[in-house]
C-alpha positions in Angstrom: -13.1 7.7 -1.8 -15.6 6.2 0.7 -19.1 5.3 -0.3 -21.9 7.0 1.5 -25.7 6.6 1.1 -27.4 9.5 -0.6 -30.7 10.3 1.0 -33.1 12.9 0.0 -34.1 15.1 2.9 -36.3 18.1 3.4 -34.3 21.3 3.9 -35.1 24.8 5.1 -33.4 27.8 3.7 -32.0 30.5 6.0 -31.4 33.8 4.2 -29.0 36.6 5.4 -28.4 39.9 3.7 -25.4 38.6 1.7 -25.7 34.7 1.5 -28.2 31.9 1.2 -27.4 28.5 2.5 -29.3 25.2 2.9 -29.5 23.4 6.2 -31.2 20.1 7.0 -34.5 20.4 8.9 -34.4 18.6 12.2 -37.7 17.0 11.4 -36.6 15.7 7.9 -37.0 12.0 7.5 -35.5 9.9 4.6 -37.9 8.5 2.2 -37.6 4.8 1.3 -38.6 5.5 -2.2 -35.9 8.0 -2.8 -32.9 6.3 -1.1 -29.9 6.1 -3.4 -26.4 4.7 -2.9 -23.0 5.5 -4.4 -20.7 3.3 -6.4 -17.8 2.1 -4.2 -14.5 3.2 -5.8 -11.7 0.8 -5.6 -8.8 -1.0 -7.3 -8.7 -3.7 -9.9 -6.6 -6.9 -9.5 -3.5 -5.0 -10.7 -3.8 -2.2 -8.0 -4.9 0.5 -10.4 -8.2 2.5 -9.9 -10.7 0.4 -11.8 -13.4 -2.2 -11.8 -12.3 -5.9 -11.6 -9.8 -6.4 -14.5 -10.2 -3.1 -16.3 -9.2 0.5 -15.5 -11.4 3.5 -14.9 -10.7 7.2 -15.3 -10.6 7.6 -11.5 -7.5 8.7 -9.7 -6.6 8.7 -6.0 -6.8 11.9 -4.0 -3.4 13.7 -3.8 -1.2 11.9 -1.3 -3.5 8.9 -0.9 -2.2 5.4 -1.7 -3.5 1.8 -1.5 -2.2 -1.7 -1.9 -4.3 -4.7 -3.2 -3.8 -8.4 -3.4 -5.9 -11.1 -5.0 -6.1 -14.8 -5.5 -7.7 -16.3 -8.7 -8.1 -20.0 -9.5 -8.5 -20.6 -13.2 -9.4 -23.7 -15.2 -9.4 -24.2 -19.0 -9.1 -26.8 -21.7 -5.4 -26.3 -22.2 -4.2 -25.2 -18.7 -5.1 -24.7 -15.1 -3.6 -21.8 -13.2 -3.2 -20.1 -9.8 -2.9 -16.4 -10.2 -1.8 -14.1 -7.3 -1.7 -10.4 -8.6 -0.8 -7.6 -6.3 -0.3 -3.9 -6.9 0.0 -0.4 -5.6 -1.3 3.1 -6.5 -0.5 6.6 -5.3 -2.1 10.0 -5.9 0.9 12.0 -7.1 -1.5 15.0 -7.7 -5.2 15.4 -7.6 -5.6 14.1 -11.1 -2.5 11.9 -11.5 -2.1 8.3 -10.5 1.1 6.3 -10.6 1.0 2.5 -10.1 3.1 -0.7 -10.0 2.1 -4.3 -10.1 3.3 -7.9 -10.7 1.8 -11.3 -10.1 2.8 -14.9 -9.2 1.6 -17.6 -11.6 1.5 -21.3 -11.2 0.3 -23.2 -14.4 -0.4 -26.8 -15.1 -0.3 -27.3 -18.9 -2.4 -29.9 -20.8 0.4 -31.1 -23.2 -0.1 -33.9 -25.7 1.1 -37.4 -24.6 4.0 -38.5 -26.7 5.4 -42.0 -26.3 8.9 -42.1 -24.9 9.0 -38.3 -24.3 8.8 -36.7 -20.9 7.5 -33.1 -20.9 7.3 -30.7 -17.9 3.6 -29.9 -17.6 4.0 -27.3 -14.9 5.6 -23.9 -14.6 5.5 -21.1 -12.0 7.1 -17.9 -11.0 6.8 -14.1 -11.1 5.2 -12.6 -14.2 5.9 -9.2 -15.7 6.4 -6.1 -13.6 4.3 -3.2 -14.7 4.6 0.5 -13.9 2.2 3.1 -15.1 0.7 6.5 -14.9 -2.8 8.0 -15.5 -3.8 11.6 -16.0 -7.5 12.4 -15.4 -9.1 15.2 -17.3 -11.9 16.5 -15.1 -14.6 18.4 -17.0 -16.0 21.7 -15.7 -19.5 20.5 -16.5 -20.2 17.6 -14.1 -22.9 16.2 -16.4 -20.0 15.1 -18.7 -17.9 12.0 -18.0 -14.3 12.1 -16.6 -11.7 11.3 -19.2 -8.2 9.9 -18.6 -5.1 9.0 -20.5 -2.9 6.2 -19.3 0.4 4.5 -20.1 1.7 1.2 -18.7 5.1 -0.3 -19.3 5.7 -4.0 -18.6 8.9 -6.0 -18.4 9.0 -9.7 -18.1 8.2 -12.3 -17.2 10.7 -12.1 -14.3 10.9 -15.9 -13.9 12.6 -17.8 -16.8 10.2 -20.7 -16.1 7.4 -18.6 -17.6 9.2 -17.7 -20.8 11.7 -15.2 -22.1 11.4 -11.6 -21.1 10.3 -8.7 -23.3 9.0 -5.1 -23.0 5.4 -4.2 -23.7 3.7 -0.8 -23.7 0.0 -0.1 -23.3 -1.5 3.3 -24.2 -5.2 3.8 -23.3 -8.0 6.3 -23.2 -10.7 6.0 -20.5 -14.1 7.5 -19.9 -16.0 7.2 -16.6 -19.3 8.7 -15.6 -21.5 8.4 -12.4 -25.2 8.9 -13.0 -27.5 10.7 -10.6 -28.7 7.4 -9.2 -25.2 6.3 -8.2 -24.5 3.9 -11.1 -21.1 4.1 -12.6 -20.5 3.6 -16.4 -17.0 3.0 -17.7 -15.4 2.4 -21.1 -11.9 2.4 -22.6 -9.9 2.0 -25.8 -6.3 1.0 -25.8 -3.4 -0.1 -28.0 -1.1 -2.8 -26.6 2.4 -3.0 -28.2 3.9 -6.4 -27.5 7.6 -6.7 -27.8 9.3 -9.6 -29.6 10.3 -12.7 -27.5 11.7 -16.1 -27.9 9.0 -18.7 -27.4 9.1 -22.5 -27.0 7.5 -24.7 -29.7 6.9 -28.4 -29.0 7.0 -30.7 -32.0 3.7 -32.7 -32.0 5.4 -36.0 -32.9 8.9 -36.1 -31.4 8.2 -33.7 -28.5 11.4 -31.8 -29.3 11.3 -28.3 -27.8 12.9 -25.5 -29.9 13.0 -21.7 -29.4 11.8 -19.4 -32.1 11.6 -15.7 -32.3 8.1 -14.3 -31.9 7.8 -11.0 -33.7 6.4 -8.0 -32.0 2.7 -7.4 -32.3 0.0 -4.8 -31.7 -3.4 -5.4 -30.3 -6.5 -3.1 -29.9 -8.1 -3.3 -26.5 -11.8 -2.4 -25.9 -13.6 -2.6 -22.6 -16.8 -1.5 -21.0 -18.4 -2.0 -17.6 -20.9 -0.9 -15.0 -20.9 -0.6 -11.2 -24.4 -0.8 -9.6 -24.6 0.0 -5.9 -27.3 -2.0 -4.2 -26.4 -1.4 -0.5 -24.6 1.4 1.3 -21.4 -0.7 1.5 -21.8 -3.0 -1.5 -21.6 -2.6 -5.3 -22.2 -5.1 -8.1 -19.7 -4.9 -11.0 -20.0 -6.3 -14.5 -17.5 -5.7 -17.3 -16.4 -7.0 -20.7 -12.8 -6.7 -21.9 -11.7 -7.6 -25.4 -8.0 -8.5 -25.5 -7.9 -6.8 -22.1 -5.2 -9.0 -20.7 -3.2 -9.2 -23.9 -2.5 -12.0 -26.4 -6.1 -12.4 -27.4 -7.1 -12.7 -23.7 -10.7 -11.6 -23.5 -12.6 -11.8 -20.2 -16.2 -11.2 -19.0 -15.9 -10.2 -15.3 -18.7 -10.3 -12.7 -18.2 -9.4 -9.1 -19.1 -7.7 -5.9 -17.1 -5.0 -4.1 -17.8 -4.0 -0.5 -16.3 -2.3 2.5 -15.4 1.3 3.4 -11.8 1.8 4.4 -10.7 -1.7 3.5 -12.3 -2.9 0.3 -13.0 -6.5 -0.5 -14.2 -8.0 -3.8 -15.3 -11.4 -5.0 -14.6 -12.1 -8.7 -15.9 -14.5 -11.4 -14.1 -14.3 -14.7 -15.3 -16.1 -17.8 -12.8 -16.5 -20.6 -14.0 -15.7 -24.1 -11.1 -17.2 -26.1 -8.4 -19.9 -25.8 -5.8 -17.6 -24.2 -7.9 -17.0 -21.1 -9.0 -19.7 -18.6 -12.6 -20.8 -19.2 -13.5 -19.8 -15.7 -11.7 -18.0 -12.9 -13.0 -17.5 -9.4 -11.4 -15.7 -6.5 -11.2 -12.5 -4.6 -9.0 -10.0 -2.8 -8.7 -7.0 -0.6 -7.5 -3.4 -1.1 -6.5 -1.2 1.9 -5.2 2.3 2.2 -1.6 2.9 3.3 
């Protein structure tokens, strides 16, 4: 959906015997005090309709599709990483979105120095592949928000260097509402089911690496965000996601989205716990197919 400026204009009504319609007056001029802009709809870093990291209740129009790619550079106390997520969405029906995504990861780990032991402090490869669907429930009363139910299934990581594979499932409910002034409000609640995996454990003294079975786990995800249009082709986005990326990975996201047919966005992510990089900066593009 393309963003268009909303401008109040004087209108004149022409009446016929059976219908009444509004037409713009040729002399109508926009008022600088009433100029409003619309939130620019787009995709998050995983290719789904959303803000920056989180999903919204939006779905593509039937038959529409888009592809997105991003580059994020992250730095933290325990690791630095390069993250290149890319994804795709398609409007299967007017209120149904299907999507797929994966990402390339390159991580440099800050491992303890142990005398006489050589440890590989870097790892890279493809992360999990995720496929999902979203169904939007559009209310008849437009003063109410749109609601959506979503399900994502993930398998991976695809590269052994990033760990042993497993299957995760994410069920979520979303609510999105656009105010009369063009500002978009968004919130969501999800349950992430993390499948069991073998994980590597490094002995703090000998440096010996052993694999242990990590039991399956369940996490509650909560997120909220806002999109504030401040130019016809530019929207400011702020969001907060608790466990949004899984494994106690909570992120505060700030960014700017612009463009019309091809959307671009600049992203600043601030990690709120040890599982997320302390800071991530980057950007990406989304273009229709």
